[in-house]
C-alpha positions as CSV (number, residue, x, y, z in Angstrom):
1,M,-38.4,-0.6,10.9
2,K,-39.1,2.2,13.3
3,A,-41.7,5.0,13.3
4,S,-41.3,8.1,15.4
5,F,-44.2,9.6,17.3
6,T,-45.0,12.6,19.3
7,Y,-47.1,12.4,22.5
8,W,-48.2,14.3,25.6
9,K,-50.3,13.7,28.7
10,D,-53.7,15.3,28.9
11,G,-55.4,14.6,32.2
12,D,-55.5,10.9,32.6
13,H,-54.8,10.0,28.9
14,F,-51.8,10.0,26.6
15,I,-52.4,11.7,23.3
16,G,-50.1,11.1,20.3
17,F,-49.6,11.0,16.6
18,L,-47.1,9.4,14.2
19,D,-44.7,12.0,13.0
20,E,-45.2,10.7,9.4
21,Y,-48.9,11.3,9.8
22,P,-49.5,14.3,12.0
23,D,-53.1,14.7,10.9
24,Y,-54.2,11.6,12.7
25,E,-54.1,11.6,16.6
26,T,-55.0,8.7,18.9
27,Q,-55.0,8.2,22.6
28,G,-54.4,5.6,25.3
29,E,-54.9,5.2,29.0
30,S,-51.1,4.6,29.4
31,L,-48.0,5.1,27.3
32,D,-48.0,1.4,26.4
33,D,-51.7,1.6,25.5
34,L,-51.0,4.6,23.3
35,K,-48.2,2.7,21.5
36,E,-50.6,-0.1,20.7
37,H,-53.1,2.3,19.2
38,L,-50.3,4.0,17.2
39,L,-49.2,0.6,15.8
40,D,-52.8,-0.1,14.7
41,L,-53.1,3.4,13.3
42,Y,-49.8,2.9,11.4
43,Q,-51.1,-0.3,9.8
44,D,-54.3,1.4,8.7
45,L,-52.6,4.5,7.3
46,S,-49.7,2.7,5.6
47,T,-51.9,0.2,3.8
48,D,-54.4,2.7,2.3
49,T,-57.2,1.4,4.5
50,V,-58.0,5.1,5.3
51,P,-58.7,7.1,2.1
52,G,-57.1,10.5,1.4
53,V,-54.1,10.0,3.6
54,R,-51.4,12.7,3.1
55,H,-47.9,11.2,2.8
56,R,-44.6,12.9,3.4
57,G,-41.6,12.5,1.1
58,E,-38.2,14.0,0.4
59,L,-36.7,15.3,-2.9
60,Q,-33.0,15.4,-3.7
61,V,-32.3,18.9,-5.0
62,S,-29.0,20.2,-6.3
């Protein structure tokens, strides 16, 4: 399974969010560090550890 993410560099830090959960940003000192934080965040958000998480879905329409 893969999860896409968006990131940018702000000063000395990398900031990013999971595309499925754009309301939740995290940061890291390097891109690899950011990826580790994003993995932790994904686990928390996808297992309902964090209350009130907004989820995205798709509908099949005619």
